[in-house]
C-alpha positions in Angstrom: 29.9 57.3 4.0 29.3 58.4 7.6 26.9 56.5 9.8 24.4 59.3 10.0 24.3 59.7 6.2 23.9 56.0 5.7 20.9 55.8 8.1 19.3 58.8 6.3 19.8 57.0 3.0 18.1 53.9 4.3 15.2 55.9 5.6 14.7 57.6 2.2 14.8 54.2 0.4 12.1 52.9 2.7 9.9 55.8 2.1 10.2 55.5 -1.6 9.6 51.7 -1.7 6.2 50.0 -1.9 4.8 48.8 1.4 5.1 45.1 0.3 8.8 45.5 -0.3 9.7 46.8 3.2 7.2 44.6 4.9 8.3 41.3 6.5 8.3 38.2 4.4 5.0 36.4 4.3 4.5 33.4 6.6 5.8 30.1 5.3 3.5 27.6 3.7 1.8 25.5 6.3 1.6 21.7 5.7 -1.5 19.7 6.6 -1.4 15.9 6.4 -4.8 14.1 6.1 -5.1 10.3 6.6 -8.4 9.4 4.9 -9.2 5.7 5.4 -11.1 5.3 2.2 -10.1 4.9 -1.4 -9.5 7.9 -3.6 -12.9 7.6 -5.2 -16.2 9.5 -5.2 -16.7 9.4 -1.4 -13.1 10.3 -0.5 -12.9 13.0 -3.1 -16.1 14.5 -1.8 -14.8 14.6 1.7 -11.5 16.2 0.6 -13.4 18.8 -1.4 -15.5 19.8 1.6 -12.4 20.0 3.9 -10.4 22.0 1.4 -13.2 24.4 0.8 -13.8 24.8 4.5 -10.1 25.7 5.1 -10.2 28.1 2.2 -13.2 29.9 3.8 -11.0 30.4 6.8 -8.1 31.9 4.8 -6.1 28.7 4.1 -5.8 28.1 0.4 -4.2 24.9 -0.8 -1.3 25.6 -3.1 -0.9 29.1 -1.7 -0.4 29.5 2.0 -1.0 25.8 2.7 -0.2 22.5 1.3 -2.6 19.6 2.0 -1.2 16.1 1.6 -3.8 13.3 1.5 -3.2 9.6 1.9 -5.8 7.1 0.9 -5.2 3.7 2.6 -8.7 2.3 2.0 -9.9 0.0 4.8 -6.7 -2.0 5.1 -5.3 -1.6 8.7 -1.7 -2.2 7.6 -1.9 0.4 4.9 -3.4 2.8 7.5 -0.4 2.3 9.8 2.1 2.5 7.0 0.7 5.7 5.5 0.4 7.3 9.0 4.2 6.9 9.4 4.7 8.3 6.0 2.6 11.4 6.7 4.4 11.9 10.1 7.7 11.6 8.3 6.8 14.5 6.1 6.8 16.7 9.2 3.5 18.6 8.7 2.3 21.4 11.0 -0.9 19.5 11.8 -2.4 16.1 11.0 -6.0 15.0 10.5 -7.2 11.5 11.2 -10.6 10.6 9.7 -11.7 7.9 12.0 -10.5 5.9 15.1 -8.0 3.6 13.3 -6.2 6.5 11.4 -6.1 8.6 14.5 -4.6 5.8 16.6 -2.0 5.1 13.9 -1.1 8.8 13.7 -0.7 9.0 17.4 1.4 5.9 17.5 3.7 7.6 15.0 3.9 11.0 16.8 3.2 12.4 20.2 4.3 15.9 19.3 2.6 16.9 16.0 -0.9 18.2 16.6 -3.7 15.8 15.5 -7.3 16.7 14.8 -9.6 13.7 14.6 -13.1 13.2 13.4 -15.6 10.4 13.5 -13.8 8.8 16.4 -15.8 6.2 18.3 -14.8 6.8 22.0 -11.6 8.9 22.2 -11.3 8.3 26.0 -11.7 4.6 25.9 -9.3 4.4 22.9 -6.6 6.3 24.8 -6.5 9.2 22.4 -7.4 11.8 24.9 -7.5 12.1 28.7 -10.8 13.8 28.9 -13.3 15.5 26.6 -12.9 18.9 28.2 -9.1 18.9 28.4 -7.7 16.3 25.9 -4.2 16.8 27.5 -2.1 15.4 24.6 -1.4 16.2 21.0 -4.9 15.2 19.8 -8.3 16.7 19.8 -11.3 16.7 17.6 -14.9 15.3 17.1 -16.6 12.1 17.8 -19.8 10.9 16.1 -20.6 7.6 17.5 -24.1 7.3 19.1 -24.7 3.5 19.6 -28.5 4.1 19.8 -28.4 4.9 16.1 -28.3 1.2 15.6 -31.9 0.9 16.8 -32.9 3.9 14.8 -31.5 2.5 11.5 -33.5 -0.7 12.1 -36.7 1.2 12.9 -36.4 3.3 9.7 -35.6 0.2 7.5 -38.7 -1.6 9.0 -40.8 1.5 8.3 -40.0 1.5 4.6 -40.0 -2.3 4.4 -42.8 -3.6 6.6 -42.1 -7.2 5.5 -38.5 -7.0 6.8 -37.6 -10.2 8.7 -33.8 -10.5 8.7 -31.1 -7.8 8.7 -27.4 -8.1 8.4 -25.1 -5.4 9.9 -22.1 -5.0 7.7 -18.8 -3.4 9.0 -15.1 -4.0 9.2 -14.2 -4.6 12.9 -10.6 -3.6 12.3 -11.3 0.0 11.1 -14.9 0.6 12.3 -14.3 0.3 16.0 -17.9 1.4 16.8 -19.3 -1.4 14.7 -19.7 -3.8 17.6 -21.6 -1.1 19.6 -23.9 -0.5 16.7 -24.5 -4.2 16.1 -25.4 -4.6 19.8 -27.9 -1.8 19.6 -29.5 -3.4 16.5 -29.6 -6.8 18.2 -31.3 -5.3 21.2 -33.9 -3.5 19.2 -34.5 -6.4 16.7 -37.2 -8.3 18.8 -39.2 -5.1 19.0 -39.6 -5.1 15.3 -39.9 -8.9 14.9 -36.6 -9.0 13.0 -33.6 -11.3 13.3 -30.3 -9.4 13.3 -26.8 -10.8 12.6 -23.4 -9.3 12.3 -21.6 -9.4 8.9 -18.0 -8.6 9.6 -16.1 -7.9 6.4 -12.3 -7.5 5.8 -12.1 -7.2 2.0 -14.2 -6.9 -1.1 -14.9 -10.6 -1.4 -16.5 -10.6 2.1 -18.9 -7.9 1.0 -20.4 -9.8 -1.9 -20.7 -12.9 0.2 -22.5 -11.0 3.0 -24.9 -9.4 0.6 -25.7 -12.4 -1.5 -26.4 -14.6 1.5 -29.3 -12.3 2.4 -31.3 -13.3 -0.7 -31.6 -16.9 0.1 -34.8 -16.2 2.0 -37.3 -13.3 1.5 -37.5 -10.4 3.9 -33.8 -9.6 4.0 -32.3 -6.1 4.5 -28.9 -4.5 5.1 -27.5 -1.9 7.6 -24.2 -0.5 6.4 -22.0 0.9 9.3 -19.7 3.9 8.6 -16.1 2.9 8.2 -13.1 3.0 5.9 -13.8 -0.3 4.1 -17.5 0.3 3.6 -16.8 3.8 2.3 -14.1 2.6 0.0 -16.4 0.0 -1.6 -19.6 2.0 -1.3 -20.1 1.9 -5.1 -19.8 -1.9 -5.1 -22.2 -2.2 -2.1 -24.8 0.0 -3.8 -24.5 -1.9 -7.1 -24.8 -5.3 -5.3 -27.9 -4.4 -3.3 -29.5 -3.1 -6.5 -28.6 -6.3 -8.3 -30.1 -8.5 -5.5 -33.0 -6.0 -4.9 -32.2 -5.6 -1.2 -33.3 -2.6 0.9 -30.4 -1.0 2.7 -29.8 1.9 5.1 -26.5 3.7 5.4 -25.0 5.4 8.4 -23.8 8.6 6.7 -26.4 11.0 5.4 -24.9 11.7 2.0 -24.7 8.1 0.9 -28.2 8.3 -0.4 -26.9 11.0 -2.8 -24.8 8.3 -4.3 -27.6 5.8 -5.0 -28.3 4.4 -1.5 -32.0 3.8 -0.6 -31.9 5.7 2.7 -29.3 7.2 4.9 -29.4 8.5 8.5 -26.3 9.7 10.3 -23.7 12.4 10.6 -23.7 15.3 8.2 -20.2 15.1 6.6 -20.3 18.8 5.5 -20.8 19.9 9.1 -18.2 17.5 10.4 -15.4 18.5 8.0 -16.1 22.2 8.4 -15.8 21.8 12.2 -12.6 19.9 11.7 -11.2 22.7 9.5 -12.0 25.2 12.3 -9.8 23.3 14.7 -7.0 23.0 12.1 -7.3 26.8 11.7 -7.0 27.4 15.4 -4.0 25.1 15.7 -2.2 26.7 12.8 -2.7 30.1 14.5 -1.1 28.8 17.7 -3.8 27.0 19.7 -2.7 23.9 21.7 -4.7 20.8 21.0 -4.4 19.8 24.6 -6.7 22.8 25.5 -9.3 22.4 22.7 -12.2 20.4 24.0 -13.3 17.3 22.2 -16.8 17.9 20.8 -19.6 15.5 19.9 -21.3 15.4 16.5 -24.8 16.9 17.0 -26.0 17.3 13.4 -27.6 14.3 11.9 -29.7 14.0 8.7 -32.2 11.6 7.1 -32.0 11.4 3.3 -34.3 9.2 1.2 -33.6 8.3 -2.5 -37.0 7.9 -4.1 -35.4 6.8 -7.4 -33.8 3.9 -5.7 -37.0 3.1 -3.8 -39.0 2.9 -7.0 -36.3 0.7 -8.6 -36.8 -1.7 -5.6 -40.6 -1.5 -5.9 -40.9 0.2 -2.5 -43.5 2.8 -1.5 -42.1 5.3 1.0 -44.7 6.2 3.6 -45.7 9.9 3.6 -45.0 10.0 7.3 -41.3 9.0 6.6 -41.0 11.5 3.8 -42.3 14.3 6.1 -39.5 13.5 8.5 -36.7 13.5 5.9 -34.2 16.3 5.7 -33.8 15.7 2.0 -35.6 13.6 -0.6 -33.8 12.7 -3.8 -36.2 12.4 -6.8 
């Protein structure tokens, strides 16, 4: 067959074929690796669902044009580092680090694969980025630490429990790098409310029960639960323990009250994970993380669980209910 006849035949084949046949092949499936420093339980699964849905709203459907690989190291720093290496070894297109410790572990494992972090404490001081406006490396994202929240938590707890005399601040110093800053803020504010504040560093589940049970030795005890991988992993245990010992507690993530906590004030995880998904979307479409500015978390919520308050024999002041973003009855 002559060349001219062959080209004509190709043209007629193209005209007669459906558009999807002659179109280019669809883009390859993009891989997203997520290091979630909490256990694969209610809290972690809720976060994963929010993130997956947010990506789907942007056109990235898990199992179709994307594959999302989650790793659940809990609050153990060695597991965080090990699973970070495992995720990097799978060669994803973008990584997500939910917290300072996971982000640091991911960045130690790779300086080339883009990383989007959320709930970082101080990304500049931690060496994750060069500046907020121009991160300059392979990582960018969102930070949520506001040390003054420590004083706010104490104020809210005192308002709902006027007889509060002692408060313990529970956090894992290895994975909640902002815990010390929060504790300092609580200690600074404590004299204003005639409350004695102490830190309660925990490293495993046994520490949690010891910290909580020690508060009931004298009346007037309360608990402030700092956000972090370990406290999130054992949230169910913490909530059950404070209920058993009839202790009032406030939590640093707004939706923890949904799970039975008395009161929660802090970041809105739905907003945070949706914003994280927006950066993942931009990177998958070609954006360079070095040029995406690091943003602060600006949306905080106060949630009060009236069912838990009644179980503890507490009456929530109307003025506090009026200020709540959500009240669970």
